[in-house]
ROBABA-543468 format. One line per 5 residues: number of its first residue (from 0); their letters; for each residue x, y, z of N, C-alpha, C, CB. Coordinates in steps of 0.05 Angstrom, whole numbers, m for minus. Each point is the difference from the previous one (the first is absolute). Glycine has a CB too. Example, Ala and Ser with C-alpha at 12.3 -4.5 7.8 and 13.67 -1.06 7.14 Angstrom:
2
0	AS	264:m114:156:m18:24:0:18:24:0:m38:m23:25; 31:44:m39:16:24:1:m15:22:14:24:m13:m43
END
This chain:
341
0	MSFTL	m2688:404:2227:m4:16:24:14:27:m1:m5:m43:26; m9:64:m20:12:26:m1:11:9:27:m32:12:m37; 53:3:37:12:10:25:13:27:m6:8:m47:18; m1:61:3:12:26:m2:30:m2:3:m42:21:18; 57:m4:m32:29:1:1:10:26:13:2:m30:m40
5	SILDQ	16:27:58:14:23:13:30:m5:1:m41:11:28; 56:8:m20:30:m2:m1:12:8:27:m1:9:m50; 21:m23:58:18:8:22:28:3:m11:m28:m24:35; 40:47:m32:26:5:m11:20:7:22:m20:17:m43; 44:m27:41:20:3:21:22:21:m8:m9:m47:14
10	SLVGE	7:59:m37:20:19:m9:28:m13:m2:m26:38:21; 27:m59:m38:25:m15:m3:22:16:m12:m27:m41:m5; 51:36:14:24:14:m10:17:m20:m15:m1:33:38; 5:m28:m64:15:m18:m17:30:4:2:m39:m1:m30; 54:m17:18:29:3:m1:8:25:m14:5:m50:0
15	NENAE	14:65:11:10:26:m10:m22:22:1:31:m26:m29; m52:21:45:m20:21:4:2:10:29:m31:m20:m35; 20:44:40:m1:9:28:m29:0:10:41:29:m9; m44:m24:34:m27:m1:12:m19:21:m11:21:m17:42; m10:39:m50:m17:21:m12:m13:m10:m26:30:35:20
20	TGIQH	m15:m50:m36:m11:m12:m24:m22:m20:7:44:7:m23; m40:m23:44:m20:m19:8:m26:13:7:36:m29:17; m35:51:m3:m25:15:7:m13:11:m25:20:12:45; m4:m1:m63:m11:12:m25:m14:m22:m17:35:35:1; m23:m59:0:m12:m22:m15:m28:m8:11:46:m16:m12
25	TVRLA	m48:18:39:m26:m5:12:m21:20:m9:24:m19:40; m16:44:m43:m19:20:m10:m9:m7:m29:22:35:29; m3:m43:m46:m7:m9:m27:m19:m23:0:45:16:m16; m40:m36:34:m17:m23:1:m28:7:9:40:m28:10; m42:46:10:m26:8:10:m16:15:m22:19:4:46
30	EAADQ	m6:13:m61:m13:14:m22:m10:m20:m21:29:40:8; m13:m60:m14:m8:m21:m19:m24:m16:10:47:m2:m17; m45:m6:43:m22:m15:12:m26:15:0:34:m23:29; m33:49:m24:m23:17:m1:m13:0:m27:20:29:36; m3:m26:m57:m10:1:m27:m12:m27:m9:34:35:m10
35	LGYHR	m22:m57:21:m9:m27:m8:m26:m8:14:47:m12:m8; m54:26:30:m25:m6:14:4:m19:23:m23:7:m42; 47:m9:54:3:m15:24:m15:13:23:46:m16:m15; m54:1:35:m17:10:21:15:15:22:m30:m38:m9; 52:26:18:16:13:21:30:m1:m8:m34:m14:35
40	FWVSE	49:32:m23:29:0:m3:11:7:28:m1:14:m49; 15:m34:61:11:3:26:31:0:m1:m40:m23:20; 51:36:m1:30:1:3:8:m10:27:2:39:m32; 21:m51:33:9:m14:24:18:16:18:m4:m42:m26; 10:30:49:19:12:19:22:m19:7:m37:28:19
45	HHNNP	61:m22:m28:24:m16:7:22:19:8:m13:m37:m33; 29:28:51:21:17:12:28:m11:m3:m34:16:32; 52:3:m38:29:m7:m2:5:m23:m19:5:16:47; m19:m15:m70:3:m21:m21:8:14:m26:m34:m30:23; 59:26:m32:9:14:m24:m14:m9:m26:43:4:22
50	QVAGS	m57:m26:m21:m14:m10:m23:m30:8:m2:31:m38:1; m40:50:21:m28:9:1:m1:28:11:m16:m48:7; 6:67:m24:1:28:7:m24:9:17:27:8:m42; m48:m23:41:m25:9:13:2:m2:30:m25:m13:m40; 29:35:54:2:m1:30:m22:17:13:49:m6:m5
55	SPEAL	m63:23:m9:m20:17:12:m25:1:m18:37:28:22; m54:m48:m19:m23:m2:m18:m19:24:3:4:m49:3; m6:60:21:m19:22:4:9:25:m16:m12:m18:45; 39:22:m47:10:23:m15:m3:m5:m30:32:10:37; m25:m34:m46:m2:m6:m29:m30:m1:m9:43:m26:4
60	AGYLL	m61:18:14:m28:m2:m8:m11:28:m6:m5:m40:29; 13:60:m14:m10:27:m6:8:10:m27:3:9:48; 22:m15:m57:9:8:m26:m15:m16:m22:45:12:19; m49:m38:m14:m13:m17:m20:m29:9:m4:31:m38:12; m44:46:10:m28:10:m2:m1:24:m19:m10:m17:46
65	AKTNN	30:34:m44:1:24:m17:6:m6:m29:14:26:40; 0:m49:m45:9:m7:m27:m20:m18:m14:47:5:15; m68:m15:m1:m19:m18:m13:m28:12:3:29:m40:11; m48:27:m24:m27:12:m1:m22:m18:12:14:23:m41; m13:m49:37:m22:m17:8:8:m22:19:m21:10:m43
70	IRIGS	45:m21:41:8:m23:15:2:6:30:25:m17:m40; m33:m2:57:4:4:29:29:m3:6:m47:m18:9; 57:34:10:28:0:8:2:m6:30:12:33:m37; 8:m49:44:2:m6:28:27:m13:8:m49:m5:1; 50:m3:24:24:m12:11:m3:m30:1:9:41:27
75	GGVML	12:m55:m32:m1:m29:1:25:m12:13:m28:0:m41; 32:5:67:m16:18:16:17:16:19:m38:m33:m3; 25:50:19:14:14:21:7:m20:22:m25:43:m10; 50:m43:18:9:m19:21:m6:12:28:37:m18:m30; m61:12:39:m12:15:23:16:m3:26:m43:m7:m22
80	QHYSP	59:m14:25:14:m3:25:19:24:6:m3:m50:m7; 11:64:m15:19:22:4:m13:27:7:29:m23:m32; m56:25:29:m12:26:0:m24:3:19:15:4:m47; m22:21:52:m24:6:15:m25:m4:m17:26:32:29; m45:m48:m20:m25:m2:m16:m14:26:m5:m5:m45:19
85	FKVAE	7:63:0:m13:26:m3:13:16:m23:m11:0:49; 38:m1:m50:13:15:m21:m5:m13:m28:36:13:33; m37:m39:m34:m6:m14:m25:m28:8:m9:30:m39:12; m49:39:6:m27:8:m7:m1:29:m10:m18:m32:34; 32:50:m21:1:28:m10:11:2:m28:6:15:48
90	TFHVL	16:m30:m53:13:1:m26:m19:m9:m22:44:m8:22; m58:m15:m17:m17:m10:m21:m27:15:m2:21:m45:7; m28:59:15:m23:18:m2:7:24:m18:m16:m15:46; 40:24:m45:9:22:m18:m2:m10:m29:31:19:36; m20:m42:m41:m1:m11:m27:m28:m4:m10:43:m23:9
95	ASLAP	m61:13:8:m28:m4:m7:m15:26:m4:1:m43:25; 8:64:m12:m12:26:m4:9:12:m27:m2:7:50; 26:m14:m59:10:10:m25:m12:m15:m24:42:14:23; m47:m40:m19:m10:m17:m21:m23:m18:11:46:0:m24; m69:11:27:m23:m15:13:m6:m25:m16:m18:43:18
100	GRVDL	15:m65:m4:m8:m25:m12:22:m15:m15:m44:20:m4; 69:m11:7:22:m13:m16:23:m9:18:m13:28:m38; 9:m29:64:22:m5:18:m4:m27:16:9:50:4; 11:m67:m5:1:m25:15:22:1:21:m18:m25:m39; 12:14:62:20:m3:21:5:m29:6:m13:45:20
105	GVGKA	34:m56:m31:8:m28:5:20:1:23:m9:m15:m48; 6:m3:67:17:m1:24:13:m27:2:m29:34:23; 55:m34:m16:15:m25:4:11:m2:28:11:0:m48; m7:m25:56:10:m6:27:30:m1:1:m42:m24:9; 54:18:m32:29:m4:m2:15:26:4:m7:m39:m30
110	PGGLN	34:38:36:15:25:3:9:12:m26:15:m18:42; m15:3:m64:8:11:m26:30:2:m3:m42:25:0; 57:m37:18:29:1:m1:11:m17:23:m1:46:m22; 28:m46:24:13:m15:21:3:18:25:24:m29:m34; m8:19:53:0:13:26:12:29:0:5:m45:19
115	LSTQA	14:50:m36:13:26:0:m20:22:m7:43:m21:m13; m59:17:m8:m20:20:m8:m23:1:21:12:m7:m49; m19:m16:60:m22:0:20:9:16:25:m15:m45:m16; 39:42:24:10:15:23:0:30:m6:28:m39:14; m21:47:m38:1:28:m8:m28:12:0:41:m9:m27
120	LQEDY	m61:m7:17:m27:9:m1:m14:2:27:m3:m20:m45; 12:4:64:m13:m1:26:18:10:23:m26:m39:m17; 45:55:10:20:8:21:m12:17:22:34:m2:m35; m57:15:30:m12:17:21:m23:m15:14:12:40:m27; m18:m65:20:m22:m14:12:7:m10:28:m15:m14:m46
125	QASRK	m5:13:63:4:m12:26:m3:m30:m2:m17:41:23; 30:m55:m5:0:m30:m1:m29:m11:3:47:0:18; m65:15:m5:m26:m10:6:m21:8:m22:12:2:49; m3:2:m74:m18:8:m21:m22:m21:m5:37:27:m21; m59:m18:9:m22:m18:m5:7:m22:m20:m31:38:9
130	DFSQK	17:m61:m7:5:m21:m20:m15:8:m26:5:m35:37; 1:20:m58:m10:6:m26:m31:m1:m1:42:m18:m20; m53:m2:32:m30:m3:m1:m14:24:11:6:m49:4; 4:59:18:m13:24:12:4:24:m17:7:m20:46; 16:23:m58:6:22:m17:m19:0:m25:48:1:15
135	LVDLK	m53:m25:m25:m18:m2:m23:m29:7:8:29:m36:m20; m37:28:43:m27:7:11:m2:30:3:m4:m44:24; 25:56:m13:0:29:4:m1:15:m27:26:m6:42; m11:m4:m62:0:13:m26:m28:m1:m13:48:m13:m5; m61:m10:7:m27:m2:m11:m19:20:14:8:m49:m12
140	TYLTE	m5:52:38:m17:18:15:4:29:m10:3:m31:40; 22:39:m43:6:27:m10:m11:5:m28:41:0:29; m42:m21:m45:m9:3:m28:m31:0:m2:42:m22:m15; m55:9:34:m29:m4:m3:m18:13:21:12:m42:m21; 0:49:44:m16:13:21:9:28:5:m8:m45:21
145	HTNEL	m9:65:m26:8:28:1:m16:16:21:13:m4:m48; m23:m9:68:m16:13:20:15:2:27:m41:m15:m23; 66:6:23:16:1:24:12:27:5:10:m49:m6; 0:53:30:14:25:6:25:3:m17:m18:m1:47; 31:m22:m53:24:0:m17:m7:m11:m27:29:m6:41
150	NAQPI	m26:23:m62:m6:m8:m27:24:5:m18:m49:9:7; 53:m27:m27:22:3:m19:m9:19:m22:17:m47:11; m11:72:m8:m7:20:m20:20:1:m22:m22:27:36; 13:m19:m61:m28:7:m7:m17:m25:m4:17:42:m22; m42:m41:28:m18:m23:m4:m11:2:m28:m12:m3:50
155	PRLSP	19:m16:m68:m8:2:m28:m29:m8:m4:47:m9:m13; m58:17:m9:m28:m8:m7:m1:m30:m4:m8:45:m21; 28:m57:8:2:m29:m4:26:m10:13:m27:4:m44; 24:m21:64:23:m11:14:16:m19:m18:m25:5:43; 51:m8:m38:15:m20:m15:m10:m28:5:40:30:2
160	DMFLL	m39:m47:m22:m6:m28:4:24:m13:14:m31:m2:m41; 26:m15:60:21:m11:17:4:m30:m5:m10:34:34; 34:m43:m36:7:m28:m5:23:m9:19:m14:6:m49; 12:m31:57:23:m12:14:14:m19:m19:m24:4:45; 50:m1:m47:16:m18:m17:13:m21:18:9:36:m34
165	GGSIE	m11:m62:26:11:m21:17:1:m26:m15:m16:24:41; 27:m44:m27:2:m27:m12:m6:m22:19:34:19:m30; m52:m14:49:m7:m21:19:m30:m2:5:44:8:22; m52:m30:m11:m29:m4:6:m8:20:22:3:m49:m12; 15:53:31:m6:19:22:m5:28:m10:28:m29:31
170	SAEFA	m12:38:m50:m3:27:m10:m26:3:m16:50:5:m2; m57:m26:m13:m25:1:m15:m24:1:19:22:m26:m37; m21:10:58:m21:0:19:m3:27:15:7:m49:6; 16:61:1:0:25:14:m12:22:m17:41:m14:26; m33:15:m52:m10:20:m18:m31:m3:m3:44:1:m25
175	AKLGI	m53:m26:23:m28:m5:m3:m16:10:24:10:m39:m29; 0:32:53:m13:8:24:0:31:4:13:m44:20; 8:57:m29:2:29:3:m17:14:m21:47:m6:17; m55:m8:m37:m18:13:m20:15:14:m23:m32:5:36; 57:m14:m41:15:12:m22:8:m22:m20:18:36:30
180	SFVFA	m9:m28:m54:7:m19:m20:27:m12:5:m27:25:m33; 33:m48:20:25:m14:5:13:m7:m27:m18:m19:43; 44:22:m44:16:m7:m24:19:m22:8:m4:47:m20; 0:m71:8:17:m22:6:25:2:m17:m40:m29:11; 63:29:2:26:4:m13:10:m26:m12:11:37:32
185	FFING	m25:m46:m53:8:m25:m14:27:3:m12:m48:m9:m9; 57:33:2:26:4:m12:23:m6:20:m20:34:m31; 13:m34:56:20:m7:21:m2:m30:7:m2:47:18; m22:m56:m14:m4:m29:6:m21:m11:m19:12:8:49; m3:m25:m67:m18:m11:m20:m12:m26:7:27:23:m33
190	DEALL	m30:m29:58:m12:m25:10:m31:2:m4:38:m7:34; m48:m8:m53:m29:1:m5:m17:m11:22:11:m3:m48; m1:m16:63:m15:m10:23:m4:22:21:19:m46:m8; 2:62:12:m2:22:19:m19:21:m11:47:m8:16; m45:14:m42:m19:19:m13:m29:m9:5:35:11:m35
195	KEARE	m40:m37:31:m27:m10:3:m10:4:28:9:m34:m36; 8:28:56:m9:4:28:m4:29:7:25:m41:11; m8:58:m22:m3:29:6:m25:11:m13:50:5:2; m56:m15:m26:m25:9:m14:m24:m9:16:23:m2:m45; m23:m23:55:m23:m10:15:m3:15:27:7:m45:m22
200	AFQTY	16:52:35:m1:14:25:m12:28:m4:40:m25:16; m32:38:m38:m11:27:m5:m30:m1:m6:45:13:m19; m53:m33:4:m28:m3:m7:m17:m6:25:13:m16:m46; m2:1:64:m14:m8:24:m5:24:19:21:m45:m3; m1:63:5:m2:21:20:m6:28:m12:32:m27:26
205	QKAGT	m34:30:m52:m5:26:m11:m28:9:8:31:m8:m38; m34:35:42:m24:11:11:m21:5:m22:27:22:36; m51:m29:m30:m22:4:m19:m5:30:m5:m21:m43:14; 15:50:m39:m7:27:m6:24:18:m5:m40:m6:26; 64:m5:m27:24:16:m5:10:m5:m29:12:m2:49
210	RQQFL	7:20:m57:11:m3:m27:27:m15:1:m23:42:m15; 26:m59:35:26:m15:3:6:m18:m24:m7:2:50; 32:m2:m57:9:m17:m23:23:m17:9:m16:34:m33; 20:m57:20:23:m17:3:15:2:m27:m22:m32:35; 45:45:m36:15:4:m25:25:m18:1:m17:48:m4
215	LAITV	27:m54:m20:24:m17:m2:22:15:m13:m28:m41:m2; 51:44:15:23:13:m11:20:m21:m10:m6:39:31; 12:m37:m57:16:m21:m13:20:12:m19:m39:m31:3; 63:19:m5:20:9:m19:m8:m9:m28:36:m2:35; m35:21:m54:m9:m6:m28:21:11:m19:m49:1:14
220	SVADD	56:m17:m34:17:8:m22:m11:m9:m26:41:m2:30; m47:21:m48:m12:m6:m26:17:10:m23:m46:2:22; 49:m19:m42:14:8:m24:m10:m17:m23:41:14:26; m36:m6:m51:m8:m16:m23:16:m26:m1:m11:42:m25; 35:m41:35:17:m24:2:m1:m11:28:31:18:m36
225	PEQAL	m42:m42:40:m3:m10:27:26:m4:15:m41:m23:m16; 62:16:1:26:m3:13:11:27:10:9:m39:m30; m14:59:15:8:27:10:m15:8:25:10:13:m47; m36:m19:47:m17:6:24:11:m15:24:m40:8:m29; 46:m33:26:9:m17:22:28:9:10:m27:m38:m17
230	SHIKQ	43:49:m1:27:9:7:0:23:20:15:m14:m44; m37:28:47:m2:22:19:m6:m9:28:m16:29:m37; 8:m54:40:m6:m11:27:26:m9:12:m47:m15:m14; 60:33:28:26:m6:12:m3:m13:28:20:38:m25; m42:m30:39:m4:m9:27:m23:m20:1:19:43:18
235	KETVK	m12:m68:m14:m21:m21:1:m3:m11:29:10:m12:m47; 5:23:65:m2:m8:29:4:25:17:16:m47:m10; m29:47:33:5:19:21:6:m16:26:m30:36:m22; 39:m22:42:7:m13:25:m15:13:23:46:m12:m18; m60:m4:34:m13:10:24:16:m7:24:m45:m5:m22
240	VSFSD	50:25:39:14:m3:25:m20:4:23:44:16:m21; m47:m37:37:m18:1:23:16:0:26:m37:m24:m27; 32:44:44:14:2:25:m17:m10:23:26:39:m17; m13:m46:39:m14:m11:23:m19:20:13:39:m30:8; m35:56:m13:m18:20:12:m25:4:m17:40:22:20
245	GRKLN	m43:m38:m41:m24:2:m17:3:16:m25:m25:m4:41; 46:19:m44:5:16:m24:6:m19:m24:17:39:28; m28:m31:m51:5:m15:m25:8:20:m22:m32:m37:13; 54:33:m26:9:19:m20:7:m16:m25:18:32:35; m26:m20:m58:7:m12:m26:23:16:m13:m48:m16:m6
250	VTSLE	68:1:m3:23:13:m13:4:m15:m27:21:14:44; m5:m2:m61:3:m10:m27:20:m23:m4:m12:45:m14; 29:m49:34:21:m21:m4:9:m11:27:15:23:m42; m3:m47:41:12:m11:24:22:17:11:m11:m45:m17; 25:60:0:21:18:9:m12:22:17:27:m10:m41
255	DAEKL	m50:21:32:m13:21:16:m11:m12:26:m11:25:m42; 1:m49:41:m10:m13:24:22:m4:21:m35:m23:m28; 58:14:19:22:m4:19:10:27:11:13:m41:m26; m14:61:9:8:27:10:m20:10:20:22:9:m44; m47:m13:39:m21:8:19:3:m13:27:m31:8:m39
260	VKETE	35:m34:38:3:m15:25:24:9:16:m22:m39:m22; 44:45:8:24:9:13:m4:27:13:27:m26:m33; m41:44:19:m4:27:10:m19:1:24:8:17:m46; m28:m35:47:m19:0:21:10:m14:25:m36:1:m34; 56:m18:31:12:m14:22:m21:m17:15:34:37:5
265	KEQYN	m52:m48:m20:m20:m18:12:10:m28:m1:m38:30:m14; 36:m45:36:10:m27:1:m19:m20:m14:25:12:42; m51:m8:m39:m19:m19:m11:m14:12:m24:m7:m20:46; 9:6:m68:m12:9:m25:m3:m23:m18:20:46:5; m37:m42:m26:m4:m21:m20:0:13:m27:m27:m28:32
270	IHVQK	41:16:m51:2:10:m28:m14:m19:m19:44:23:11; m63:m12:m26:m16:m16:m18:1:12:m28:m31:m14:38; 39:m2:m58:1:9:m28:m27:m6:m12:50:m8:m4; m62:28:m9:m27:m3:m12:1:9:m30:m22:6:46; 6:m19:m62:m2:7:m28:m17:25:m4:5:m48:m12
275	TGYTA	3:65:m6:m15:24:m6:m23:m7:m20:41:29:8; m61:m12:m8:m23:m4:m18:4:18:m24:m30:m12:38; 32:0:m62:4:16:m24:m12:m14:m24:42:20:19; m46:m5:m40:m7:m11:m26:14:16:m22:m45:m16:18; 55:2:m38:16:13:m21:m6:m14:m27:36:13:33
280	GTKET	m37:2:m54:m5:m11:m26:m13:20:m19:m4:m45:21; m9:35:m41:m15:17:m19:m25:11:14:17:m26:m40; m29:46:28:m24:11:13:m22:m20:3:12:44:m19; m15:m63:0:m20:m20:2:5:m19:22:m8:4:m49; 33:m12:52:8:m19:21:m4:12:28:33:m21:m31
285	VHHRL	m24:46:34:m2:13:26:m29:5:7:45:21:m7; m61:m12:m12:m28:5:5:m14:m26:8:0:38:m33; 7:m60:20:m12:m26:7:7:m8:28:3:m13:m48; 22:18:57:8:m7:27:m15:17:21:45:m14:m17; m48:40:11:m15:17:18:m29:m8:2:32:38:m11
290	TELAK	m43:m46:m12:m28:m9:0:m3:m25:17:m6:19:m46; 25:m37:45:0:m24:16:0:7:30:23:m26:m36; m6:44:44:2:9:28:m26:14:8:50:4:m4; m61:12:m13:m24:14:6:m23:m19:5:15:38:m28; m17:m58:12:m22:m20:3:5:m17:25:m6:m1:m50
295	SYDIN	31:m7:55:6:m19:22:m4:14:27:32:m24:m30; m25:49:32:0:14:26:m18:24:2:46:m16:5; m65:18:m24:m19:22:0:13:27:2:m33:m31:21; 52:36:m40:14:25:m1:m12:19:m21:43:m24:15; m51:47:m7:m11:20:m19:19:21:m8:m43:m8:21
300	EFIVL	66:10:m7:20:20:m8:28:m10:6:m33:37:9; 51:m33:m28:28:m7:3:17:26:1:m7:m44:m24; 26:43:43:20:21:1:25:m12:m13:m20:23:43; 28:m14:m66:22:m12:m14:26:15:6:m31:m17:m36; 52:2:42:26:11:7:19:m8:m22:m9:m1:50
305	SPIVN	22:20:m63:18:m7:m22:29:m1:10:m32:22:m33; 46:m44:25:28:m2:7:19:12:m21:m11:m42:26; m1:53:m47:15:10:m23:13:27:6:m31:m26:m31; 57:27:29:14:25:7:m1:20:m23:30:m26:29; m27:17:m54:m1:18:m23:m28:12:m2:36:m26:m24
310	IDERI	m38:53:24:m26:12:2:m16:m4:m26:19:34:31; m7:m34:m54:m15:m4:m25:m12:m28:0:31:32:m24; m15:m52:32:m10:m27:1:m21:m4:22:44:m16:m17; m42:32:39:m20:m2:21:m27:12:m10:37:4:35; m35:18:m50:m25:11:m11:m12:m19:m21:18:47:8
315	TSITL	m1:m60:m24:m10:m19:m19:m14:m23:14:37:12:m31; m27:m21:53:m11:m22:15:m28:7:10:45:m14:14; m49:37:m2:m27:7:10:m19:6:m23:21:19:42; m10:m10:m65:m17:6:m23:m11:m27:m11:27:42:m11; m9:m61:8:m9:m26:m11:m20:m14:19:44:m5:m23
320	LKEAL	m40:7:49:m18:m12:19:m28:13:m2:39:m11:30; m39:37:m32:m26:14:m1:m14:m6:m27:18:37:30; m3:m40:m51:m11:m8:m26:m15:m26:2:37:25:m24; m25:m44:38:m12:m27:3:m26:2:16:45:m21:m2; m45:36:23:m24:3:16:m22:15:m16:28:1:42
325	DQEQT	m21:20:m56:m19:15:m15:m12:m17:m22:25:42:9; m9:m59:m22:m10:m18:m21:m19:m20:12:42:6:m25; m36:m17:48:m18:m19:13:m27:13:7:41:m24:19; m40:48:m9:m24:14:7:m17:6:m25:23:20:41; m9:m13:m62:m15:5:m25:m13:m25:m11:33:36:m11
330	NQKPN	m20:m59:14:m11:m25:m9:m24:m9:16:45:m13:m15; m46:22:40:m21:m8:18:m25:17:m3:34:m16:32; m32:39:m46:m23:17:m3:m19:m12:m20:28:40:10; m54:m40:m4:m20:m11:m19:m2:17:m25:m25:m20:39; 21:7:m60:m3:14:m26:m30:6:m4:41:m23:m19
335	NQEVN	m48:48:23:m28:8:m1:m8:11:m27:2:10:49; 16:m11:m68:m6:11:m26:m20:m18:m15:45:22:m2; m65:m10:m9:m20:m15:m15:10:m4:m29:m37:17:29; 32:m40:m39:8:m7:m28:m25:m4:m16:44:m21:15; m49:37:m35:m23:m2:m18:7:m17:m24:m18:45:16
340	V	2:m65:m21:5:m18:m23:m20:6:m22:19:m36:31
END
């Protein structure tokens, strides 16, 4: 089974490196992905995290568009709760005007950080701000409807493709009903039963005649030595914190969960440890696992997230994975050459 490969990069910062180096490594990875023939390259939004330098995907995306030639560039994703949908639409319309047909707008519901950074990002907001669902509806309107009195200028010839990133059945259903694509964050929650339900919900509610897709985001580590590949998988669990007011936040450790609960001063909450979704090994092993997932859940495109901090090894990982996919596609092509005896 054939599928498409794309990349989500977080601009990881290694030991004895600074954030500037992490951003520069993302540029190198994007250039390599472009040359290798990956379909998309997305960058993430995280705040106040010394191990992850990517905090402004819209700014980094503009530079990456200028440094690459063919690959689609986008956000994975903009944390919409912090921002005006109108301003986000304007920003991505500018990008789409500079690089027509190459811009993706991935949107996330999470804050991208803990309470301190969230408070700093939202310090000018009124308490009665819109909920996330309405902001997402507004954003889609600004991106797709240009006959209103208020338009997000400049209006590009080709609008950015829009995606919702999430890890729940409700998010998959909402994206389908809204008419946008959905990316299931398997790298955060690797529960295949949940994945199956989310896939079915999206398929049930997606609109006919649209280009909506259900993509799977998964942590991937590839090396010639399978033990080396597995050694890069440091995080095999994440922690979900659910509050009584309906908010749900994913953090990387129980320590962060306890810190979050303490900062919010919420009396009622629930902490749930969940396994992450990843695959690690040789290129053949990883390709086989992705093929299994593609067949089981009707996945046509994977967004691969690399946990590898060393940039040379990270580039090697995406190179080996693409080699395996290219070889599989070559093997599937019919041999039309005539043989004269």
